[in-house]
PyMOL Python script that loads the backbone (N, CA, C, O; Angstrom):
from pymol import cmd

cmd.read_pdbstr("""\
ATOM      1  N   MET A   1     -82.766 161.657  47.862  1.00  0.00           N
ATOM      2  CA  MET A   1     -82.880 162.247  46.540  1.00  0.00           C
ATOM      3  C   MET A   1     -81.764 163.261  46.359  1.00  0.00           C
ATOM      4  O   MET A   1     -81.277 163.873  47.310  1.00  0.00           O
ATOM      5  N   PHE A   2     -81.395 163.409  45.137  1.00  0.00           N
ATOM      6  CA  PHE A   2     -80.274 164.287  44.838  1.00  0.00           C
ATOM      7  C   PHE A   2     -80.748 165.577  44.174  1.00  0.00           C
ATOM      8  O   PHE A   2     -81.736 165.570  43.439  1.00  0.00           O
ATOM      9  N   PRO A   3     -80.051 166.681  44.428  1.00  0.00           N
ATOM     10  CA  PRO A   3     -80.414 167.953  43.817  1.00  0.00           C
ATOM     11  C   PRO A   3     -80.494 167.851  42.300  1.00  0.00           C
ATOM     12  O   PRO A   3     -79.708 167.144  41.668  1.00  0.00           O
ATOM     13  N   GLY A   4     -81.442 168.558  41.735  1.00  0.00           N
ATOM     14  CA  GLY A   4     -81.606 168.591  40.298  1.00  0.00           C
ATOM     15  C   GLY A   4     -82.491 167.488  39.752  1.00  0.00           C
ATOM     16  O   GLY A   4     -82.833 167.497  38.569  1.00  0.00           O
ATOM     17  N   ARG A   5     -82.868 166.535  40.597  1.00  0.00           N
ATOM     18  CA  ARG A   5     -83.730 165.440  40.123  1.00  0.00           C
ATOM     19  C   ARG A   5     -85.149 165.960  39.948  1.00  0.00           C
ATOM     20  O   ARG A   5     -85.682 166.645  40.821  1.00  0.00           O
ATOM     21  N   HIS A   6     -85.749 165.633  38.828  1.00  0.00           N
ATOM     22  CA  HIS A   6     -87.101 166.069  38.512  1.00  0.00           C
ATOM     23  C   HIS A   6     -88.038 164.871  38.533  1.00  0.00           C
ATOM     24  O   HIS A   6     -87.648 163.770  38.145  1.00  0.00           O
ATOM     25  N   PHE A   7     -89.268 165.078  38.982  1.00  0.00           N
ATOM     26  CA  PHE A   7     -90.276 164.034  38.929  1.00  0.00           C
ATOM     27  C   PHE A   7     -91.639 164.690  38.777  1.00  0.00           C
ATOM     28  O   PHE A   7     -91.808 165.871  39.082  1.00  0.00           O
ATOM     29  N   PHE A   8     -92.603 163.924  38.307  1.00  0.00           N
ATOM     30  CA  PHE A   8     -93.958 164.427  38.097  1.00  0.00           C
ATOM     31  C   PHE A   8     -94.899 163.827  39.119  1.00  0.00           C
ATOM     32  O   PHE A   8     -94.857 162.627  39.386  1.00  0.00           O
ATOM     33  N   PHE A   9     -95.751 164.667  39.690  1.00  0.00           N
ATOM     34  CA  PHE A   9     -96.785 164.223  40.616  1.00  0.00           C
ATOM     35  C   PHE A   9     -97.996 165.113  40.408  1.00  0.00           C
ATOM     36  O   PHE A   9     -97.883 166.338  40.428  1.00  0.00           O
ATOM     37  N   GLY A  10     -99.145 164.504  40.208  1.00  0.00           N
ATOM     38  CA  GLY A  10    -100.360 165.280  39.989  1.00  0.00           C
ATOM     39  C   GLY A  10    -100.306 166.119  38.727  1.00  0.00           C
ATOM     40  O   GLY A  10    -100.940 167.171  38.646  1.00  0.00           O
ATOM     41  N   GLY A  11     -99.548 165.655  37.742  1.00  0.00           N
ATOM     42  CA  GLY A  11     -99.436 166.388  36.484  1.00  0.00           C
ATOM     43  C   GLY A  11     -98.531 167.602  36.552  1.00  0.00           C
ATOM     44  O   GLY A  11     -98.476 168.392  35.609  1.00  0.00           O
ATOM     45  N   ILE A  12     -97.821 167.756  37.663  1.00  0.00           N
ATOM     46  CA  ILE A  12     -96.934 168.912  37.854  1.00  0.00           C
ATOM     47  C   ILE A  12     -95.500 168.414  38.022  1.00  0.00           C
ATOM     48  O   ILE A  12     -95.248 167.450  38.744  1.00  0.00           O
ATOM     49  N   GLU A  13     -94.573 169.076  37.355  1.00  0.00           N
ATOM     50  CA  GLU A  13     -93.165 168.725  37.494  1.00  0.00           C
ATOM     51  C   GLU A  13     -92.610 169.360  38.763  1.00  0.00           C
ATOM     52  O   GLU A  13     -92.832 170.542  39.027  1.00  0.00           O
ATOM     53  N   HIS A  14     -91.886 168.565  39.543  1.00  0.00           N
ATOM     54  CA  HIS A  14     -91.257 169.038  40.778  1.00  0.00           C
ATOM     55  C   HIS A  14     -89.760 168.796  40.671  1.00  0.00           C
ATOM     56  O   HIS A  14     -89.318 167.866  39.996  1.00  0.00           O
ATOM     57  N   CYS A  15     -88.990 169.633  41.339  1.00  0.00           N
ATOM     58  CA  CYS A  15     -87.536 169.510  41.307  1.00  0.00           C
ATOM     59  C   CYS A  15     -86.998 169.500  42.739  1.00  0.00           C
ATOM     60  O   CYS A  15     -87.406 170.312  43.570  1.00  0.00           O
ATOM     61  N   VAL A  16     -86.087 168.585  43.016  1.00  0.00           N
ATOM     62  CA  VAL A  16     -85.426 168.526  44.316  1.00  0.00           C
ATOM     63  C   VAL A  16     -84.303 169.559  44.298  1.00  0.00           C
ATOM     64  O   VAL A  16     -83.459 169.553  43.402  1.00  0.00           O
ATOM     65  N   HIS A  17     -84.298 170.451  45.298  1.00  0.00           N
ATOM     66  CA  HIS A  17     -83.324 171.539  45.322  1.00  0.00           C
ATOM     67  C   HIS A  17     -82.112 171.267  46.193  1.00  0.00           C
ATOM     68  O   HIS A  17     -81.099 171.957  46.082  1.00  0.00           O
ATOM     69  N   GLN A  18     -82.208 170.253  47.072  1.00  0.00           N
ATOM     70  CA  GLN A  18     -81.069 169.924  47.921  1.00  0.00           C
ATOM     71  C   GLN A  18     -81.078 168.439  48.233  1.00  0.00           C
ATOM     72  O   GLN A  18     -82.097 167.773  48.048  1.00  0.00           O
ATOM     73  N   PHE A  19     -79.950 167.910  48.705  1.00  0.00           N
ATOM     74  CA  PHE A  19     -79.846 166.498  49.056  1.00  0.00           C
ATOM     75  C   PHE A  19     -80.818 166.196  50.197  1.00  0.00           C
ATOM     76  O   PHE A  19     -80.900 166.949  51.167  1.00  0.00           O
ATOM     77  N   ILE A  20     -81.550 165.093  50.073  1.00  0.00           N
ATOM     78  CA  ILE A  20     -82.534 164.691  51.086  1.00  0.00           C
ATOM     79  C   ILE A  20     -82.295 163.235  51.438  1.00  0.00           C
ATOM     80  O   ILE A  20     -82.150 162.395  50.550  1.00  0.00           O
ATOM     81  N   ASN A  21     -82.254 162.929  52.736  1.00  0.00           N
ATOM     82  CA  ASN A  21     -82.222 161.541  53.184  1.00  0.00           C
ATOM     83  C   ASN A  21     -83.159 161.394  54.379  1.00  0.00           C
ATOM     84  O   ASN A  21     -83.889 162.328  54.711  1.00  0.00           O
ATOM     85  N   CYS A  22     -83.147 160.241  55.023  1.00  0.00           N
ATOM     86  CA  CYS A  22     -84.110 159.982  56.099  1.00  0.00           C
ATOM     87  C   CYS A  22     -83.870 160.849  57.331  1.00  0.00           C
ATOM     88  O   CYS A  22     -84.755 160.952  58.181  1.00  0.00           O
ATOM     89  N   ARG A  23     -82.727 161.461  57.449  1.00  0.00           N
ATOM     90  CA  ARG A  23     -82.434 162.317  58.601  1.00  0.00           C
ATOM     91  C   ARG A  23     -82.683 163.803  58.317  1.00  0.00           C
ATOM     92  O   ARG A  23     -82.518 164.641  59.203  1.00  0.00           O
ATOM     93  N   THR A  24     -83.072 164.122  57.105  1.00  0.00           N
ATOM     94  CA  THR A  24     -83.325 165.512  56.721  1.00  0.00           C
ATOM     95  C   THR A  24     -84.527 166.051  57.489  1.00  0.00           C
ATOM     96  O   THR A  24     -85.529 165.357  57.658  1.00  0.00           O
ATOM     97  N   THR A  25     -84.417 167.292  57.951  1.00  0.00           N
ATOM     98  CA  THR A  25     -85.504 167.956  58.666  1.00  0.00           C
ATOM     99  C   THR A  25     -86.099 169.063  57.790  1.00  0.00           C
ATOM    100  O   THR A  25     -85.524 169.429  56.764  1.00  0.00           O
ATOM    101  N   PHE A  26     -87.249 169.588  58.202  1.00  0.00           N
ATOM    102  CA  PHE A  26     -87.960 170.637  57.460  1.00  0.00           C
ATOM    103  C   PHE A  26     -88.213 170.187  56.014  1.00  0.00           C
ATOM    104  O   PHE A  26     -87.705 170.777  55.061  1.00  0.00           O
ATOM    105  N   VAL A  27     -89.021 169.114  55.884  1.00  0.00           N
ATOM    106  CA  VAL A  27     -89.271 168.473  54.596  1.00  0.00           C
ATOM    107  C   VAL A  27     -90.753 168.547  54.242  1.00  0.00           C
ATOM    108  O   VAL A  27     -91.617 168.407  55.108  1.00  0.00           O
ATOM    109  N   VAL A  28     -91.033 168.768  52.970  1.00  0.00           N
ATOM    110  CA  VAL A  28     -92.371 168.584  52.408  1.00  0.00           C
ATOM    111  C   VAL A  28     -92.316 167.247  51.683  1.00  0.00           C
ATOM    112  O   VAL A  28     -91.406 167.015  50.888  1.00  0.00           O
ATOM    113  N   TYR A  29     -93.287 166.355  51.949  1.00  0.00           N
ATOM    114  CA  TYR A  29     -93.226 165.007  51.416  1.00  0.00           C
ATOM    115  C   TYR A  29     -94.588 164.549  50.914  1.00  0.00           C
ATOM    116  O   TYR A  29     -95.616 165.129  51.263  1.00  0.00           O
ATOM    117  N   VAL A  30     -94.588 163.503  50.092  1.00  0.00           N
ATOM    118  CA  VAL A  30     -95.816 162.911  49.557  1.00  0.00           C
ATOM    119  C   VAL A  30     -95.775 161.418  49.852  1.00  0.00           C
ATOM    120  O   VAL A  30     -94.803 160.741  49.519  1.00  0.00           O
ATOM    121  N   LEU A  31     -96.829 160.908  50.475  1.00  0.00           N
ATOM    122  CA  LEU A  31     -96.995 159.471  50.674  1.00  0.00           C
ATOM    123  C   LEU A  31     -98.072 159.018  49.703  1.00  0.00           C
ATOM    124  O   LEU A  31     -99.174 159.568  49.692  1.00  0.00           O
ATOM    125  N   ILE A  32     -97.760 158.022  48.892  1.00  0.00           N
ATOM    126  CA  ILE A  32     -98.690 157.542  47.873  1.00  0.00           C
ATOM    127  C   ILE A  32     -99.111 156.119  48.224  1.00  0.00           C
ATOM    128  O   ILE A  32     -98.265 155.255  48.456  1.00  0.00           O
ATOM    129  N   CYS A  33    -100.413 155.879  48.263  1.00  0.00           N
ATOM    130  CA  CYS A  33    -100.974 154.585  48.593  1.00  0.00           C
ATOM    131  C   CYS A  33    -101.180 153.771  47.314  1.00  0.00           C
ATOM    132  O   CYS A  33    -101.368 154.330  46.234  1.00  0.00           O
ATOM    133  N   VAL A  34    -101.142 152.446  47.451  1.00  0.00           N
ATOM    134  CA  VAL A  34    -101.372 151.580  46.290  1.00  0.00           C
ATOM    135  C   VAL A  34    -102.780 151.756  45.727  1.00  0.00           C
ATOM    136  O   VAL A  34    -103.020 151.433  44.564  1.00  0.00           O
ATOM    137  N   CYS A  35    -103.719 152.267  46.537  1.00  0.00           N
ATOM    138  CA  CYS A  35    -105.098 152.480  46.069  1.00  0.00           C
ATOM    139  C   CYS A  35    -105.228 153.738  45.221  1.00  0.00           C
ATOM    140  O   CYS A  35    -106.279 153.981  44.627  1.00  0.00           O
ATOM    141  N   GLY A  36    -104.157 154.549  45.160  1.00  0.00           N
ATOM    142  CA  GLY A  36    -104.202 155.775  44.370  1.00  0.00           C
ATOM    143  C   GLY A  36    -104.370 157.031  45.212  1.00  0.00           C
ATOM    144  O   GLY A  36    -104.196 158.139  44.705  1.00  0.00           O
ATOM    145  N   SER A  37    -104.704 156.879  46.485  1.00  0.00           N
ATOM    146  CA  SER A  37    -104.794 158.034  47.377  1.00  0.00           C
ATOM    147  C   SER A  37    -103.390 158.535  47.704  1.00  0.00           C
ATOM    148  O   SER A  37    -102.408 157.807  47.559  1.00  0.00           O
ATOM    149  N   PHE A  38    -103.313 159.784  48.144  1.00  0.00           N
ATOM    150  CA  PHE A  38    -102.015 160.313  48.540  1.00  0.00           C
ATOM    151  C   PHE A  38    -102.195 161.311  49.674  1.00  0.00           C
ATOM    152  O   PHE A  38    -103.288 161.826  49.907  1.00  0.00           O
ATOM    153  N   TYR A  39    -101.108 161.566  50.366  1.00  0.00           N
ATOM    154  CA  TYR A  39    -101.076 162.508  51.476  1.00  0.00           C
ATOM    155  C   TYR A  39     -99.846 163.384  51.307  1.00  0.00           C
ATOM    156  O   TYR A  39     -98.736 162.879  51.141  1.00  0.00           O
ATOM    157  N   VAL A  40    -100.041 164.694  51.347  1.00  0.00           N
ATOM    158  CA  VAL A  40     -98.937 165.644  51.292  1.00  0.00           C
ATOM    159  C   VAL A  40     -98.776 166.219  52.690  1.00  0.00           C
ATOM    160  O   VAL A  40     -99.736 166.711  53.283  1.00  0.00           O
ATOM    161  N   GLY A  41     -97.566 166.153  53.208  1.00  0.00           N
ATOM    162  CA  GLY A  41     -97.316 166.661  54.559  1.00  0.00           C
ATOM    163  C   GLY A  41     -96.030 167.450  54.614  1.00  0.00           C
ATOM    164  O   GLY A  41     -95.261 167.502  53.654  1.00  0.00           O
ATOM    165  N   LYS A  42     -95.818 168.061  55.762  1.00  0.00           N
ATOM    166  CA  LYS A  42     -94.553 168.755  56.003  1.00  0.00           C
ATOM    167  C   LYS A  42     -94.191 168.541  57.462  1.00  0.00           C
ATOM    168  O   LYS A  42     -95.068 168.384  58.311  1.00  0.00           O
ATOM    169  N   THR A  43     -92.911 168.535  57.745  1.00  0.00           N
ATOM    170  CA  THR A  43     -92.457 168.286  59.103  1.00  0.00           C
ATOM    171  C   THR A  43     -91.191 169.059  59.411  1.00  0.00           C
ATOM    172  O   THR A  43     -90.367 169.310  58.532  1.00  0.00           O
ATOM    173  N   LYS A  44     -91.051 169.430  60.669  1.00  0.00           N
ATOM    174  CA  LYS A  44     -89.820 170.043  61.164  1.00  0.00           C
ATOM    175  C   LYS A  44     -88.864 168.966  61.657  1.00  0.00           C
ATOM    176  O   LYS A  44     -87.649 169.160  61.694  1.00  0.00           O
ATOM    177  N   ARG A  45     -89.445 167.810  62.041  1.00  0.00           N
ATOM    178  CA  ARG A  45     -88.636 166.691  62.534  1.00  0.00           C
ATOM    179  C   ARG A  45     -88.003 165.960  61.363  1.00  0.00           C
ATOM    180  O   ARG A  45     -88.234 166.306  60.204  1.00  0.00           O
ATOM    181  N   SER A  46     -87.197 164.941  61.675  1.00  0.00           N
ATOM    182  CA  SER A  46     -86.584 164.170  60.595  1.00  0.00           C
ATOM    183  C   SER A  46     -87.664 163.429  59.812  1.00  0.00           C
ATOM    184  O   SER A  46     -88.703 163.059  60.358  1.00  0.00           O
ATOM    185  N   LEU A  47     -87.402 163.223  58.547  1.00  0.00           N
ATOM    186  CA  LEU A  47     -88.346 162.500  57.698  1.00  0.00           C
ATOM    187  C   LEU A  47     -88.560 161.088  58.239  1.00  0.00           C
ATOM    188  O   LEU A  47     -89.685 160.588  58.224  1.00  0.00           O
ATOM    189  N   MET A  48     -87.500 160.441  58.716  1.00  0.00           N
ATOM    190  CA  MET A  48     -87.588 159.097  59.274  1.00  0.00           C
ATOM    191  C   MET A  48     -88.562 159.054  60.460  1.00  0.00           C
ATOM    192  O   MET A  48     -89.385 158.144  60.557  1.00  0.00           O
ATOM    193  N   GLU A  49     -88.465 160.032  61.350  1.00  0.00           N
ATOM    194  CA  GLU A  49     -89.340 160.084  62.521  1.00  0.00           C
ATOM    195  C   GLU A  49     -90.800 160.263  62.106  1.00  0.00           C
ATOM    196  O   GLU A  49     -91.690 159.618  62.659  1.00  0.00           O
ATOM    197  N   ARG A  50     -91.040 161.129  61.143  1.00  0.00           N
ATOM    198  CA  ARG A  50     -92.417 161.391  60.706  1.00  0.00           C
ATOM    199  C   ARG A  50     -93.027 160.186  59.997  1.00  0.00           C
ATOM    200  O   ARG A  50     -94.195 159.867  60.219  1.00  0.00           O
ATOM    201  N   VAL A  51     -92.256 159.518  59.151  1.00  0.00           N
ATOM    202  CA  VAL A  51     -92.759 158.324  58.473  1.00  0.00           C
ATOM    203  C   VAL A  51     -93.056 157.233  59.495  1.00  0.00           C
ATOM    204  O   VAL A  51     -94.040 156.508  59.351  1.00  0.00           O
ATOM    205  N   ARG A  52     -92.226 157.104  60.517  1.00  0.00           N
ATOM    206  CA  ARG A  52     -92.483 156.141  61.597  1.00  0.00           C
ATOM    207  C   ARG A  52     -93.822 156.441  62.275  1.00  0.00           C
ATOM    208  O   ARG A  52     -94.581 155.523  62.586  1.00  0.00           O
ATOM    209  N   GLU A  53     -94.108 157.711  62.500  1.00  0.00           N
ATOM    210  CA  GLU A  53     -95.393 158.094  63.108  1.00  0.00           C
ATOM    211  C   GLU A  53     -96.565 157.710  62.206  1.00  0.00           C
ATOM    212  O   GLU A  53     -97.590 157.228  62.689  1.00  0.00           O
ATOM    213  N   HIS A  54     -96.417 157.922  60.908  1.00  0.00           N
ATOM    214  CA  HIS A  54     -97.474 157.526  59.969  1.00  0.00           C
ATOM    215  C   HIS A  54     -97.700 156.018  60.030  1.00  0.00           C
ATOM    216  O   HIS A  54     -98.842 155.560  60.073  1.00  0.00           O
ATOM    217  N   ARG A  55     -96.625 155.255  60.035  1.00  0.00           N
ATOM    218  CA  ARG A  55     -96.752 153.782  60.098  1.00  0.00           C
ATOM    219  C   ARG A  55     -97.457 153.348  61.378  1.00  0.00           C
ATOM    220  O   ARG A  55     -98.321 152.472  61.350  1.00  0.00           O
ATOM    221  N   ASN A  56     -97.086 153.962  62.497  1.00  0.00           N
ATOM    222  CA  ASN A  56     -97.750 153.612  63.758  1.00  0.00           C
ATOM    223  C   ASN A  56     -99.224 153.970  63.733  1.00  0.00           C
ATOM    224  O   ASN A  56    -100.046 153.222  64.265  1.00  0.00           O
ATOM    225  N   SER A  57     -99.576 155.090  63.130  1.00  0.00           N
ATOM    226  CA  SER A  57    -100.983 155.497  63.029  1.00  0.00           C
ATOM    227  C   SER A  57    -101.767 154.503  62.189  1.00  0.00           C
ATOM    228  O   SER A  57    -102.901 154.163  62.529  1.00  0.00           O
ATOM    229  N   ILE A  58    -101.184 154.039  61.113  1.00  0.00           N
ATOM    230  CA  ILE A  58    -101.847 153.052  60.259  1.00  0.00           C
ATOM    231  C   ILE A  58    -102.020 151.747  61.015  1.00  0.00           C
ATOM    232  O   ILE A  58    -103.082 151.127  60.960  1.00  0.00           O
ATOM    233  N   ARG A  59    -100.984 151.335  61.715  1.00  0.00           N
ATOM    234  CA  ARG A  59    -101.008 150.084  62.463  1.00  0.00           C
ATOM    235  C   ARG A  59    -102.060 150.093  63.565  1.00  0.00           C
ATOM    236  O   ARG A  59    -102.734 149.089  63.795  1.00  0.00           O
ATOM    237  N   THR A  60    -102.201 151.239  64.254  1.00  0.00           N
ATOM    238  CA  THR A  60    -103.151 151.334  65.374  1.00  0.00           C
ATOM    239  C   THR A  60    -104.527 151.825  64.957  1.00  0.00           C
ATOM    240  O   THR A  60    -105.463 151.800  65.756  1.00  0.00           O
ATOM    241  N   GLY A  61    -104.659 152.274  63.706  1.00  0.00           N
ATOM    242  CA  GLY A  61    -105.945 152.749  63.218  1.00  0.00           C
ATOM    243  C   GLY A  61    -106.320 154.149  63.655  1.00  0.00           C
ATOM    244  O   GLY A  61    -107.494 154.518  63.634  1.00  0.00           O
ATOM    245  N   ASN A  62    -105.330 154.929  64.049  1.00  0.00           N
ATOM    246  CA  ASN A  62    -105.589 156.326  64.477  1.00  0.00           C
ATOM    247  C   ASN A  62    -105.414 157.290  63.343  1.00  0.00           C
ATOM    248  O   ASN A  62    -105.591 158.495  63.524  1.00  0.00           O
TER     249      ASN A  62
END
""", "prot")
cmd.dss("prot")
cmd.show_as("cartoon", "prot")
cmd.util.cbc("prot")
cmd.orient("prot")
């Protein structure tokens, strides 16, 4: 995502303040499920590493 980009989530407008990619660390993120549920998380590790952990948890049922 690029700085200055705005998006709405939960009826609230959010703005990206800096460039973010899969290697970015210290990120607050939102995972949205097709069922309408969502998860808000934060990580010190890279976003790619954290998303991989979420996928593994879903795959193994943990």
